[in-house]
Every structure is written in structure tokens, then in C-alpha cells.
C-alpha positions in Angstrom: -23.8 -1.0 121.4 -23.7 0.9 124.5 -26.6 0.7 127.2 -27.3 4.5 127.6 -26.2 6.4 124.6 -24.8 10.0 125.3 -25.8 11.7 122.3 -23.7 14.8 122.7 -20.4 12.7 123.0 -21.1 10.5 120.1 -21.1 13.9 118.3 -18.4 15.4 119.4 -16.3 11.9 118.6 -17.8 11.7 115.5 -16.2 15.5 114.7 -12.8 14.8 116.0 -12.7 11.2 113.8 -14.1 13.5 110.8 -11.4 16.2 111.6 -8.5 14.1 111.9 -9.0 12.0 108.4 -9.8 15.2 106.6 -5.7 15.9 106.6 -5.9 19.2 108.7 -8.5 20.9 106.5 -11.4 22.6 108.3 -14.6 20.3 107.1 -17.7 22.1 106.1 -21.0 21.7 108.4 -22.5 19.1 105.9 -19.2 17.0 106.0 -19.0 17.1 109.5 -22.5 15.6 109.8 -22.3 13.5 107.3 -18.6 11.8 108.0 -20.1 11.7 111.9 -21.9 8.7 110.5 -18.6 6.7 110.3 -19.5 5.5 114.1 -19.2 1.7 115.2 -21.9 -0.3 113.5 -24.0 -0.6 116.7 -24.3 3.1 117.3 -27.5 4.6 116.7 -26.7 7.8 114.8 -27.7 11.3 116.0 -27.0 14.0 114.2 -24.8 16.4 116.3 -27.2 19.6 116.2 -29.6 17.4 117.4 -27.4 16.3 120.6 -29.9 17.6 123.2 -33.0 15.5 122.1 -32.8 12.0 124.0 -33.0 9.6 121.3 -35.7 6.9 122.4 -34.3 3.7 124.1 -35.6 0.7 126.4 -34.4 0.7 129.7 -31.3 -1.7 129.0 -30.1 -3.9 126.5 -29.4 -7.3 126.5 -30.0 -10.5 128.7 -28.9 -8.5 132.2 -32.2 -6.2 131.6 -34.3 -9.0 131.8 -33.3 -10.8 134.9 -32.8 -7.3 136.3 -36.6 -6.6 135.7 -37.7 -10.2 136.7 -35.9 -9.6 140.1 -37.7 -6.0 140.4 -41.1 -8.0 139.7 -40.0 -10.6 142.2 -39.2 -8.5 144.9 -42.1 -6.2 144.3 -44.4 -9.0 144.1 -43.0 -10.7 147.2 -43.1 -7.3 149.5 -45.8 -6.8 152.0 -47.0 -3.7 153.4 -50.3 -2.0 154.9 -50.5 0.1 152.2 -50.1 -2.8 149.6 -52.7 -5.2 151.4 -54.9 -2.3 151.5 -54.9 -2.0 147.8 -55.5 -5.7 147.6 -58.6 -6.0 149.7 -60.0 -2.7 147.6 -59.2 -4.4 144.4 -60.8 -7.6 145.1 -63.8 -5.8 146.9 -64.4 -2.7 145.2 -67.7 -1.8 147.1 -65.1 -0.9 149.9 -63.7 1.8 147.8 -67.1 3.3 146.5 -69.5 2.9 149.4 -67.5 5.2 152.0 -67.7 7.7 149.7 -71.1 7.5 148.6 -72.8 11.1 147.9 -76.0 10.6 149.2 -77.5 13.9 148.3 -76.3 13.4 144.4 -76.7 10.3 143.9 -79.7 8.5 146.1 -82.5 9.7 144.3 -81.0 8.5 140.7 -79.5 5.2 142.4 -83.4 4.3 143.7 -85.6 5.7 140.7 -83.4 3.6 138.3 -83.5 0.5 140.9 -87.4 0.4 141.0 -87.7 1.1 137.1 -85.1 -1.9 136.6 -86.8 -4.2 139.0 -90.1 -3.5 136.9 -88.3 -4.7 134.2 -86.7 -7.5 135.5 -90.0 -9.2 136.7 -91.4 -9.8 133.3 -88.0 -10.3 131.9 -86.7 -12.8 134.2 -89.8 -14.9 133.6 -89.5 -14.7 129.7 -85.6 -15.3 129.8 -86.3 -18.4 131.6 -88.6 -19.8 128.9 -85.4 -19.4 126.5 -83.2 -21.3 129.0 -86.2 -24.4 129.2 -86.4 -24.1 132.6 -89.8 -23.1 134.8 -90.3 -19.3 134.9 -89.4 -18.9 138.5 -85.8 -19.7 138.0 -85.6 -16.3 135.7 -86.7 -14.5 138.9 -84.0 -16.3 141.1 -81.3 -15.6 137.9 -82.3 -12.1 138.1 -82.0 -11.5 142.2 -79.1 -13.6 143.1 -76.0 -13.1 140.6 -76.6 -9.3 141.0 -76.0 -8.7 144.5 -72.6 -10.5 144.1 -71.6 -8.3 141.3 -72.7 -5.4 143.5 -70.1 -6.2 145.6 -67.2 -7.6 143.4 -67.8 -5.6 140.2 -65.7 -2.5 138.9 -68.4 -1.0 136.5 -70.8 1.4 138.1 -73.5 1.2 135.6 -74.5 -2.5 134.8 -77.1 -4.2 136.2 -76.2 -8.1 136.0 -78.6 -10.5 135.7 -79.9 -12.3 132.7 -80.1 -11.4 129.0 -81.4 -13.1 125.8 -78.5 -14.4 124.1 -77.3 -16.1 126.7 -80.4 -17.5 128.0 -81.0 -19.3 124.3 -77.4 -20.8 124.6 -78.2 -22.2 128.1 -81.5 -23.7 126.4 -79.7 -24.9 123.4 -77.2 -26.5 125.8 -79.7 -28.3 128.3 -82.1 -29.3 125.4 -79.1 -31.1 123.6 -77.6 -32.6 127.0 -81.0 -33.5 128.5 -82.5 -36.6 126.7 -86.4 -37.2 126.5 -87.5 -39.8 129.0 -89.6 -42.5 127.6 -90.1 -44.8 130.5 -90.0 -44.5 134.3 -86.6 -44.6 136.2 -86.6 -48.2 138.0 -88.0 -48.6 141.5 -90.3 -45.6 140.8 -94.7 -45.4 140.0 -96.5 -43.4 139.1 -97.7 -42.8 142.7 -97.2 -39.1 143.2 -100.5 -37.5 142.3 -99.8 -36.9 138.6 -102.7 -37.1 135.9 -100.7 -39.8 133.9 -97.2 -41.3 133.7 -96.6 -38.7 131.0 -96.9 -36.0 133.0 -94.6 -37.4 135.4 -92.1 -38.0 132.8 -91.8 -34.3 132.1 -91.8 -33.4 135.8 -88.6 -35.5 135.8 -87.3 -34.1 132.4 -87.7 -30.5 134.0 -86.3 -31.6 137.1 -83.1 -32.5 134.9 -82.7 -29.8 132.9 -82.8 -27.4 136.2 -79.3 -29.5 137.1 -78.1 -29.4 133.9 -78.4 -25.5 133.9 -77.6 -25.3 137.2 -74.3 -27.5 136.2 -73.5 -24.7 133.6 -73.1 -22.2 135.9 -70.9 -23.7 137.8 -68.7 -24.8 135.6 -68.8 -21.5 134.2 -68.4 -19.8 136.9 -65.4 -21.9 138.1 -63.9 -21.0 134.5 -64.4 -17.1 134.4 -63.0 -17.3 138.2 -59.8 -18.9 137.1 -59.4 -16.9 133.7 -59.5 -13.8 136.5 -57.3 -15.2 139.2 -55.0 -15.8 135.9 -54.8 -12.7 134.5 -56.9 -13.6 131.7 -59.0 -10.6 130.8 -57.4 -10.1 127.6 -58.8 -13.2 125.4 -61.8 -11.1 124.7 -59.4 -9.1 122.1 -60.3 -11.8 119.8 -64.1 -11.5 120.0 -64.1 -8.0 117.8 -67.0 -5.6 117.4 -67.9 -6.7 114.1 -68.0 -10.4 115.0 -69.7 -10.0 118.1 -72.5 -7.8 116.6 -72.7 -10.0 114.0 -73.0 -13.4 116.5 -75.6 -11.1 118.3 -78.1 -10.9 115.6 -77.6 -14.5 114.2 -78.5 -15.5 118.1 -81.4 -13.2 117.7 -82.6 -15.6 115.0 -82.6 -18.7 117.3 -84.3 -16.7 120.0 -87.3 -15.9 117.8 -87.5 -19.6 116.5 -87.4 -21.0 119.7 -90.5 -18.9 120.5 -92.3 -19.5 117.4 -94.4 -22.6 119.7 -95.4 -20.3 122.7 -96.7 -17.5 120.2 -98.6 -19.8 117.7 -99.2 -22.3 120.9 -97.9 -25.0 118.9 -96.4 -27.9 120.6 -93.3 -28.3 119.0 -90.2 -30.1 119.7 -86.9 -28.2 120.5 -83.9 -28.6 118.2 -80.2 -28.1 118.6 -77.2 -28.4 116.8 -76.5 -27.4 112.8 -79.2 -25.9 111.1 -81.7 -26.5 114.4 -83.3 -23.2 113.2 -84.5 -24.4 109.8 -85.3 -27.7 111.4 -87.7 -25.4 113.4 -89.5 -23.6 110.9 -90.4 -26.6 108.8 -91.9 -28.1 112.0 -93.8 -24.9 112.2 -95.2 -25.1 108.7 -95.8 -28.4 109.1 -98.1 -28.1 112.0 -99.6 -24.8 111.1 -102.9 -26.2 111.0 -102.5 -26.8 114.8 -102.4 -23.4 115.6 -104.1 -22.0 119.2 -105.8 -19.2 117.7 -106.3 -17.7 121.1 -102.7 -17.9 122.0 -101.8 -16.1 118.2 -104.8 -13.3 119.0 -102.9 -12.9 122.3 -99.4 -13.2 121.1 -100.5 -10.2 118.0 -102.2 -7.8 120.6 -99.4 -8.1 123.1 -96.7 -7.7 120.4 -98.4 -4.1 119.0 -98.9 -3.1 122.5 -95.5 -3.6 123.5 -94.3 -1.8 120.4 -96.3 1.0 120.4 -94.9 1.8 124.0 -91.5 1.5 122.9 -92.1 4.3 120.6 -93.9 6.3 122.6 -91.2 6.0 125.3 -88.6 6.9 122.6 -90.5 9.7 120.9 -90.8 11.3 124.4 -87.8 10.6 126.1 -87.2 13.7 127.2 -90.6 14.7 128.9 -90.4 11.4 130.5 -87.0 12.5 132.5 -85.6 9.2 131.5 -88.1 6.9 133.3 -89.5 4.9 130.5 -93.4 3.8 131.1 -93.1 0.4 132.1 -95.1 -1.1 129.3 -94.2 -5.0 130.3 -95.4 -5.0 133.5 -98.6 -3.2 132.4 -98.9 -6.0 129.8 -98.2 -8.8 132.8 -100.6 -7.5 134.6 -103.6 -7.3 132.4 -102.7 -10.7 130.5 -102.8 -12.2 134.0 -106.3 -10.9 134.8 -107.7 -11.7 131.4 -106.3 -15.0 131.7 -107.7 -15.7 135.2 -111.3 -14.6 134.8 -111.5 -15.9 131.1 -109.8 -19.2 131.9 -108.1 -19.2 128.5 -106.2 -22.2 129.8 -109.4 -24.1 130.6 -111.7 -23.1 127.8 -109.2 -22.6 124.9 -105.8 -24.6 126.1 -103.9 -21.5 126.2 -100.4 -22.5 128.0 -100.0 -20.7 131.3 -96.9 -20.1 133.8 -98.4 -22.8 136.4 -97.2 -23.2 139.9 -94.9 -20.4 141.1 -93.4 -21.2 144.7 -93.0 -18.6 147.3 -90.1 -17.2 149.4 -86.5 -17.7 148.4 -85.0 -21.6 147.5 -83.1 -23.8 149.6 -79.3 -23.7 148.6 -78.2 -27.2 147.3 -74.7 -28.0 145.2 -75.2 -28.7 141.9 -74.6 -32.2 140.3 -70.4 -32.4 140.2 -70.8 -35.3 138.0 -71.8 -33.3 135.2 -69.2 -30.9 135.2 -67.4 -32.7 132.7 -70.1 -33.2 130.8 -71.0 -29.6 130.3 -67.4 -28.6 130.1 -67.9 -27.4 126.4 -71.0 -25.4 126.8 -69.6 -23.9 129.8 -66.2 -22.3 128.4 -68.3 -20.9 125.1 -71.2 -19.4 127.4 -68.3 -18.1 129.9 -66.3 -16.5 127.4 -69.6 -14.8 125.5 -71.0 -13.6 129.0 -67.8 -12.5 129.5 -67.4 -10.3 126.3 -70.8 -9.0 125.9 -71.1 -7.7 129.4 -67.4 -6.1 129.2 -68.1 -4.7 126.3 -71.0 -2.7 127.8 -69.3 -1.8 130.9 -66.6 -0.4 129.1 -68.9 1.7 127.2 -70.1 3.2 129.8 -67.0 3.5 131.6 -65.9 5.7 128.7 -69.3 7.9 129.2 -68.6 8.7 132.4 -64.6 9.0 132.5 -63.7 6.1 134.8 -61.5 2.8 134.2 -62.7 -0.7 134.2 -60.2 -3.5 135.1 -61.0 -6.9 132.9 -59.5 -9.3 135.3 -61.6 -7.8 138.3 -64.7 -8.1 135.7 -63.6 -11.6 135.1 -63.6 -12.7 138.7 -67.0 -10.8 139.6 -68.7 -12.6 136.8 -67.4 -16.2 138.1 -67.9 -15.6 141.6 -71.7 -14.2 140.8 -72.4 -17.5 138.6 -70.6 -19.6 141.3 -72.8 -18.6 143.9 -76.0 -18.4 142.2 -75.1 -21.8 140.8 -76.3 -22.7 144.5 -79.9 -21.8 143.8 -80.4 -23.2 140.4 -79.7 -20.1 138.5 -79.0 -19.9 134.8 -75.6 -18.3 133.8 -76.1 -14.6 134.3 -74.9 -11.6 132.0 -76.1 -7.9 131.4 -79.0 -7.0 129.0 -78.4 -4.0 126.7 -82.2 -2.9 126.9 -81.6 -3.1 130.9 -78.5 -0.6 131.2 -79.6 1.8 128.7 -82.9 2.4 130.6 -81.3 2.4 134.1 -78.8 4.8 132.6 -81.4 6.8 131.4 -83.2 6.5 134.8 -80.2 8.1 136.7 -78.0 5.1 137.8 -75.0 6.3 139.7 -73.6 3.0 141.3 -74.1 -0.5 142.0 -76.6 0.9 144.9 -79.3 0.7 142.2 -78.9 -3.2 142.3 -79.6 -3.4 146.0 -83.0 -1.3 145.3 -83.3 -3.7 142.4 -83.3 -6.5 144.4 -85.4 -5.7 147.4 -87.9 -5.3 144.7 -87.5 -8.6 143.1 -87.3 -9.8 146.7 -91.2 -8.6 147.6 -92.2 -10.5 144.3 -90.4 -13.7 145.4 -92.0 -13.5 148.9 -95.5 -12.3 148.2 -96.6 -11.4 144.6 -95.3 -14.7 142.7 -98.1 -17.1 143.0 -100.7 -14.1 141.6 -98.6 -14.5 138.0 -99.7 -18.5 137.7 -102.4 -18.0 134.9 -100.0 -15.7 132.8 -99.6 -17.1 129.5 -96.5 -18.1 128.4 -97.2 -16.7 125.0 -97.3 -13.3 126.8 -93.6 -14.4 128.2 -92.7 -14.8 124.3 -94.2 -11.7 123.3 -91.9 -9.9 125.3 -88.7 -11.7 124.4 -89.5 -10.8 120.6 -90.3 -7.2 121.0 -86.9 -6.6 123.5 -85.0 -8.4 119.9 -85.8 -5.1 118.1 -82.8 -3.4 119.4 -80.7 -6.4 118.3 -82.3 -6.8 114.8 -81.4 -3.1 114.5 -77.5 -3.7 114.2 -78.3 -4.7 110.9 -78.0 -1.1 109.8 -74.3 -1.1 110.6 -73.8 -3.0 107.4 -73.6 -0.1 105.3 -70.8 2.1 107.4 -69.2 -0.8 108.1 -68.9 -1.8 104.1 -67.6 1.5 103.9 -64.9 1.7 106.8 -63.7 -1.7 106.1 -64.8 -4.7 103.5 -62.9 -7.5 105.7 -64.5 -6.3 108.9 -67.9 -6.3 107.0 -67.4 -10.1 105.6 -66.7 -10.9 109.5 -70.0 -9.8 110.4 -71.5 -11.6 108.1 -69.8 -14.8 107.9 -70.5 -15.0 111.5 -74.0 -14.3 111.4 -74.9 -16.6 108.6 -72.6 -19.4 110.4 -74.3 -18.9 113.8 -77.9 -19.0 112.2 -77.3 -22.1 110.3 -75.0 -23.7 112.1 -76.1 -22.8 116.2 -74.4 -20.7 118.6 -71.5 -22.9 119.6 -70.1 -23.9 115.9 -71.1 -20.5 114.8 -69.3 -18.6 117.4 -66.4 -21.0 116.6 -66.3 -20.7 112.7 -66.6 -16.7 113.4 -63.6 -16.7 115.8 -61.6 -18.7 112.8 -62.7 -16.5 110.1 -61.7 -13.2 112.1 -58.5 -14.9 112.9 -57.9 -15.9 109.0 -58.4 -12.6 108.3 -55.7 -11.2 110.4 -53.2 -14.2 109.0 -54.1 -13.3 105.6 -53.4 -9.1 105.9 -50.2 -10.7 107.8 -49.3 -12.6 105.3 -49.5 -10.5 102.5 -48.2 -6.8 103.9 -49.3 -3.4 102.9 -45.8 -1.8 102.0 -44.8 1.7 100.2 -42.3 3.3 98.4 -41.4 6.5 99.9 -40.6 9.9 98.3 -39.1 13.1 99.8 -41.5 16.2 100.0 -40.3 18.9 98.2 -38.0 21.4 100.4 -38.5 19.8 103.7 -37.6 16.3 105.4 -41.1 14.9 105.4 -41.6 11.6 103.3 -44.4 10.3 101.8 -45.8 7.8 99.6 -44.7 8.0 95.9 -48.0 8.8 94.5 -48.7 11.9 95.9 -47.8 14.4 93.1 -45.9 16.7 95.3 -43.4 13.7 96.2 -40.6 12.8 94.0 -38.3 10.2 94.3 -34.2 10.9 95.4 -32.0 9.7 92.6 -30.2 6.6 93.2 -31.8 5.8 96.6 -35.1 3.5 97.2 -36.9 4.0 100.8 -39.2 0.9 101.5 -41.6 1.2 104.3 -43.1 -2.0 105.7 -46.7 -1.2 107.1 -46.8 -4.0 109.7 -44.7 -6.7 112.1 -42.4 -8.4 110.0 -42.6 -12.6 111.2 -42.2 -15.7 109.9 -46.1 -15.4 107.8 -45.1 -12.5 105.5 -41.0 -12.7 105.1 -41.6 -14.3 102.0 -43.9 -11.7 100.7 -41.8 -8.4 102.5 -39.0 -9.8 100.4 -41.4 -10.2 97.2 -42.7 -6.5 97.7 -39.0 -5.1 98.7 -37.7 -6.3 95.4 -41.0 -5.0 93.5 -41.2 -1.8 94.8 -37.4 -0.9 94.8 -36.9 -2.7 91.2 -33.7 -4.4 92.6 -33.7 -7.9 93.0 -30.0 -9.3 94.0 -30.5 -12.9 93.1 -31.8 -11.9 89.4 -28.6 -9.2 89.3 -26.3 -11.5 90.1 -27.9 -14.2 87.6 -27.5 -11.7 85.0 -24.2 -10.6 86.0 -23.1 -14.6 85.5 -24.7 -14.5 82.3 -22.9 -11.6 81.2 -19.3 -13.2 82.4 -20.4 -16.2 80.3 -20.9 -14.3 77.3 -17.9 -11.6 77.6 -15.5 -14.8 77.9 -17.2 -16.4 74.8 -16.7 -13.3 73.3 -13.2 -12.4 73.7 -12.3 -16.2 72.6 -14.3 -15.7 69.3 -12.3 -12.4 69.0 -9.2 -14.1 69.5 -9.8 -16.7 67.0 -10.8 -14.4 64.8 -7.4 -12.8 65.1 -5.7 -15.9 65.1 -7.5 -16.9 61.6 -6.9 -13.7 59.8 -3.1 -13.5 61.0 -2.8 -17.2 59.5 -4.7 -16.4 56.5 -3.0 -13.1 55.5 0.6 -15.0 56.2 -0.5 -17.7 53.4 -1.2 -14.9 51.0 2.1 -13.6 51.5 3.5 -16.6 50.8 1.7 -17.8 48.0 2.6 -14.3 46.5 6.3 -14.5 47.3 6.1 -18.0 45.3 4.6 -16.5 42.2 6.5 -13.5 42.1 3.7 -11.0 42.7 4.3 -7.4 44.3 0.9 -7.1 46.6 -2.3 -6.8 46.9 -5.4 -5.7 48.4 -6.4 -7.6 51.8 -10.1 -8.3 51.8 -11.6 -5.7 53.6 -14.6 -8.4 54.9 -11.7 -9.8 56.7 -10.4 -7.2 58.6 -11.8 -6.0 62.3 -11.0 -3.2 64.5 -10.6 -5.1 68.0 -10.9 -1.4 69.5 -14.1 -1.5 68.7 -15.5 -4.9 68.8 -14.8 -5.0 72.4 -18.3 -5.5 74.2 -19.2 -4.0 78.1 -22.6 -5.3 78.5 -24.7 -3.9 81.0 -28.2 -4.1 82.8 -31.0 -2.4 81.5 -33.6 -0.7 83.2 -36.1 -3.9 82.0 -33.8 -6.3 83.3 -32.3 -7.2 80.3 -28.5 -6.8 79.1 -28.0 -3.4 77.7 -26.5 -3.1 74.4 -26.3 1.0 73.7 -23.9 1.8 70.5 -22.4 4.6 69.8 -20.2 4.7 66.2 -20.0 0.8 66.9 -18.8 0.9 70.7 -20.9 0.3 73.5 -20.9 2.4 76.6 -21.7 1.7 80.1 -24.6 3.4 81.9 -24.1 5.3 85.1 -25.7 3.4 88.1 -29.6 3.8 89.3 -30.0 2.4 92.7 -26.8 2.7 95.0 -28.7 2.6 98.0 -31.8 0.8 99.7 -33.5 2.4 102.9 -36.1 0.4 105.0 -38.3 2.6 107.1 -38.8 0.2 110.3 -41.1 2.7 111.8 -44.5 0.8 111.6 -42.3 -2.5 112.7 -43.2 -3.2 115.9 -42.6 -6.6 116.2 -39.6 -8.7 115.2 -39.2 -12.7 115.4 -36.4 -14.6 114.6 -37.3 -15.7 111.2 -37.9 -11.9 110.4 -34.6 -11.3 111.8 -32.7 -13.7 109.9 -34.7 -12.0 106.8 -33.2 -8.5 107.4 -29.5 -10.6 107.4 -30.2 -12.3 104.6 -31.3 -9.1 102.5 -28.5 -6.9 104.0 -26.1 -9.7 102.4 -28.0 -9.9 99.3 -27.9 -6.2 98.6 -23.9 -6.0 99.9 -23.1 -8.7 97.2 -24.0 -6.5 94.2 -22.7 -3.3 95.9 -25.9 -1.9 97.1 -26.3 -0.5 100.8 -29.0 -1.4 102.7 -29.8 0.7 105.5 -32.5 0.5 108.7 -34.1 3.9 109.6 -36.4 4.8 112.8 -36.1 1.3 114.2 -37.7 1.3 117.5 -36.5 0.6 120.7 -37.8 -2.9 121.6 -36.4 -4.1 118.2 -33.0 -2.5 118.9 -32.8 -4.4 121.8 -33.5 -7.5 120.2 -31.2 -7.0 117.7 -28.4 -6.3 120.4 -29.3 -9.8 122.2 -29.1 -11.5 119.2 -26.1 -10.3 117.9 -27.5 -9.1 114.9 -24.5 -6.5 114.5 -22.0 -9.0 114.0 -23.8 -10.7 111.5 -24.0 -7.1 109.6 -20.9 -5.8 110.1 -20.8 -2.1 108.9 -24.7 -1.7 108.8 -25.8 1.5 110.5 -29.1 2.5 112.3 -30.4 5.5 111.4 -32.5 7.9 113.7 -35.1 9.1 110.8 -35.2 8.5 107.1 -34.1 12.2 106.4 -30.6 11.3 108.0 -30.1 7.9 106.1 -30.7 9.6 102.8 -28.1 12.3 104.0 -25.7 9.8 104.6 -26.6 7.5 101.2 -26.7 10.5 98.9 -23.4 12.4 100.1 -21.2 9.3 101.1 -17.8 9.0 100.4 -17.1 7.0 97.6 -13.5 7.3 97.5 -12.7 4.5 99.3 -14.9 1.5 97.4 -13.2 -1.4 95.9 -12.1 -1.2 92.2 -14.1 -3.8 91.4 -17.6 -1.7 92.9 -16.3 1.6 90.4 -15.2 -0.3 87.3 -18.1 -3.1 87.6 -20.9 -2.9 85.4 -24.1 -1.4 86.5 -26.7 -2.5 89.1 -30.0 -1.1 87.5 -33.5 -1.4 88.3 -35.6 -4.7 87.3 
């Protein structure tokens, strides 16, 4: 095949060939166009009248083009210049691109206001999400402070306040509880001389330190994994986490979040379960100990939940009047509950659990325990993928809203660096929150400068205000967590419209939700991803196909089910609506034979059967003729001997051989046709002479699919039916050229459009067909 097809020249050459083959006669325009199709089998036909239109092509065919592309890519990558170095620096540090161009007058007010608003939200959320992660509340404030600073420098999103998230926090807590065993005895060489009231308190403190160490190791491992994925340009992995899957996973995780907070809401002393059916075990344990509910904690929880729900409704209803700045109900509840707990001594009089000691200042950086890295690797991989997928989804959502682009790989680097850096301060894995991002956007966030304003507010809390929250009840933090899950439970509203759009996606949503709820976050996510991929495999295994017909008086071809579409006599146009690969080749052939009604294997089998029947009948006819001749001869001899002068032959023995010759053909239903006209059977006219495959929707073809096309071509050719390809995309054509497809299917042509293939099929020159094809019995529909 020529590397660059000159369609004008091809049309002229074809016209010349046609004229020479016409014995000097002047051909009509239609005849010229049709006979122009007699070009080389490796040439894509373009009608001469469209010669000025450039046919879409891939830049070069064959192996040499691949080598050239590799060399150009290597040359481009290895070339160094000042401009390229600047671009690399700005790509790795996006803050250098937007900070010098920052418009102070236009953006500063929105960033400051949103920074203060988000900072106020981060105080209660950070402390509350620390309970989900099974670490002391102060580490929630650390996790709200450090990761956001690194992301503001490296991230490409302008509207993403990076920090803590409920789903990621509960996944961290589940992993920590599973990986940190209960301590039943003191370590060797230690005794209870550290000032604790009892050995149990000391063992509990040791287990808390183990939880902090495992949480930091998880964060470090997740950061390393995300950073490695970013450097290896693997940002595309999130495409396997579809929106229905993420929504189902989020709702399932919300159930686990509520289950983990039951003991704080009711003031119960319950173990935290992990693994399959952990939520069921938690509910059973809660009902078994329901009589031990702390009434003061329960009343506090109910009051806080009611106040927070009312506050959210007020913020939602009067959002316009508040100008996007919500009333900080969570902070008000936090302050009021702390004052009540302090003056009423709820911990001392009623046994309500409180936050306890909150250290002041910033933590001293120390490396995580690297000996635990392999121990936490599986959990870290799941955490890193989930946090990246959720954060990237939100980042792309707001990037689309404000008209800028997101670099997936740079986002991975930013998330990985944030987690890697914050692990040295004992933070847990970071992500972003839907509610926090929405509040920041409503408050007027314009850039990541908001993160620095929010971090300054958190720094003031860590340095001066933190110890004031010592008497805060844990049930208040649990109430804040539960109320913030309202937006997640609203995702159930997606099911009805999703069912109307795609029942498969709706099934993925439900299966993922049930798997996560019953089997746990890690196993449930694996089941959801596996089921989602299985649906893709099944949809590929059973491809969607259509039989096309022509819309009246135009060159448009649509599904034959349409009332305005009619089939073309003798031509079947088949369209495969997905790639052709090893998973669906058998289904493709079955659908092709069923839709077109023509199975070459069946036709050949019936032909062989017809041939056997014909030979048997010929032998029977000859035997009957021989028997008749021998009988007549004996009769004449008897008459001659008896002196008779004749007689009448038995009319039942007479056979008109001209009327007994059978010419059996295939009927419309695939049986042998035996139409009888005055004792003589006649042949039917051909029904299907050409099968056209519309390849417009086939964007991928593997080696098995290529061999399938070759086999289908040979099968149809063996029964005298043309098999043509139309609308083949450039990549597939290049692949055909590189694997010598056209040498295997000598004489097959490619057509720019289905209409050109139809014109060729309905007006082809049949004078050159072999005698066997013109006299052979008919190949009809199955």
C-alpha cells in the first residue's frame, strides 16, 4: 500500500484503465466510477469526484513508521534547552506558574474569606476524623495542617482544599485496628512506674502509640506508592474506578463510618471490628450492650445532631443571602459543648468520655517505623488508590466548572509528596472532602492561597488554643461526623436515574455498595472493581451488532428496524459496534451469520449433501433406464418366438428422463428447494451476493480478530459471496498493512464509505465470473 495515497492520481489512473478495458467505447460516469474500483487490492478506493478531499490516514504504514516515531520521541526527550528546563520546573512546581500572576485586587478577598471559613471547618472535622482513624484528636489537626501546605505548592487544582476525609479516615482506622493487636501484658523490662493509675491504662497508652506508628507507616507507604505512580505516568489507573463504583463505595463506607461512631454516640465500651461482616458484628455488640448506654452521652449526641441538621438546612435555604459564607455551626457546637462539659464536669459526674490532653505546638518530625512498611503494603495500596480517585474526581469537576486543565500524573506526585512529608509528623493519609470543597467554592476560593490562610488559622489553634478543647466530649465529635455523612447518603438518589440510563451501571453501584457494607472496605472495593471489569468483559464477549439498510433517496445507512430504511437486494450490510478481539471473535461470527442469514459452513455442507443426492439419483436413473431396456428386449424376444406382432408397453414403466433430472437448490430456510413446474424443478435466483462489514465502530483489532477477518473472507469467497470492508479507520489499516493482511486476502478491497461499497456490489461486472459460479446452485439465506 502506498504510504501517502494521492487520491486524485488514483482516480485518473482508474479512469484510464477503465477506458482501455472498454474496447475504445466511451463509458458512462457511473461505469467509470464503478470500474475504478478495480485498483490494487491494497488501495483504498476514493471516488474521483471526491479526489480533492483528503482521506484520513495514519502517518505512515509499516514498521518503519514505528521506528521513526520512537527515534523522534527519544530525540525530543533527550534534548535539553532553557525553555524545556523552565517547562519542567513549572510542571513540577505549579505554584511558580500561578503565584507571580496572582491578581490581588480580584482574588484576595475570596481567598481570605474562604481560607478563614475552611479553617474553622477543619478544626472540628480534623479532631472528629481522628476518631475514625483510631488515633488521638490532635493528630487530626496535624493531618489538616501539613498535607495541605505541600499540595498547595505541587498541586494543579485551584479549588481543592487538601486535608482529611471521612472515607479515607475510616479506612485508616480499619487497617490500624486490624494491624495493631491488643496488649495483654507489659513488654519485657518495663513495669508500671510511669505515673498511670493502673496497668490497663499503661497498656492502653502503649497500644495508642502502636496505632500512631502504624498510621504513620501507612501514610509513608501510600505516599511512596502515589509518588512512584506519578513518576511512572500511571495517572490513568483511576479509569477503572467508574463513577457508579465510587458512589457505591462511598455509601458503603458511610455505613462503616456510622458503625464506628455508635460507641461514642451511646457512650458504650465496644471493640472495633474489622474484616468481613465487621459492621454486622458491631451492630450485634451494640444491641447486646444497649442497657449500658450512657444517658448523658446519648442526650448530648441527640441535641448536637438536631442542632447541626437545622444549621445545615438554614445554610442551604439562605445560601444566597449568606453570600456563600455558611454559618459555622460545627464550631459553635464545639465551643458550647466544651464550655458545658467543663462547667458541668460531665466526665467526672456522668462518665462522659472527653478528648483529654491536647499538646501545644508543632510535633517534632521523626521518621516512621520502616520495619512496618511491608506489613502495611496491601492496605497502603488500597488507600492510595481510593484517596487519589476521590480527590482527582473532585479536582476535575471544579476544573471543568472554571475552565482549566488538571494533570493526572502531577496530581499523583502532589498527593504522594503530601503524604510522604506529613508521615514524618505522624499524620494519617490525606484526601479531600466533598463538603469542605463545596464550602470553599461557595465562599469564593480562587487559588491555593486559601490553603495558606487556612493553615495559619490552624497554626494558631495548635500553638495556643488546642488545650482549651480538653473537656470536649467525644460524642460531640461523633455527632459532627454523622451529620457530615448526609451528603453521602443522598447518593442513594442516583439509583433511579442511573437505572434508566444504564442498568449495568446501576447493578455495579448496588453490588459495590453491598460488598463494601458486608465484606469491608478493602475486600468490598476489590469485589466492586472485579464486578465492574466483568461487566465490561461480558459486554465485549457478546458484541452489539446491527444490520443496516439504506434510507430512501440518500447515501445514509441505518438500522433495518427503522421504517424508513430498506434493505438492498443481494447485499447484506453488517455493523459491529465495538472492537474485535479474542474475547468476541466467536460471537462476532455467530452474529454475522445470524444477521445476514448466510452461514458459509452450512452452505458448503448442504452443497455436499446435494451433490451426493444428485449422484445417487443419476445412478438410480441410469439403473431404471437399463432395467427398462432389458425388459423391452426380453418382451420382444418372447413375441418373436411366439409369433406375436406387438403389444402395448407398460405405461408405468416409461420414464421421461428429461423431466426427472433434479436440480436442487437451497431454499430461504436453508433446506433443499424442490419447486416443481409441470414436473420440472427450476433453480432460484441468487439472494445474497455480497456481505459488507461496516468497520466504523471497530477502533481496536488484535491478532485473533485479524485472523477472524481473514477466515470470514475465505469462508464467504468459498461459496461465491463477496466480503467487503468499509469505513476502516487509519490505525486498523496500518495494522493490516504491517501484518500482511492483504496478501492473505487477495482481491479484497477497502472502501471509504458504506455507500461506495454498495455501489460496487450492486453494479459489479459479472462477466468475468467463473462458469461454476454462474451455473452453480444458489446460495441463499439460512
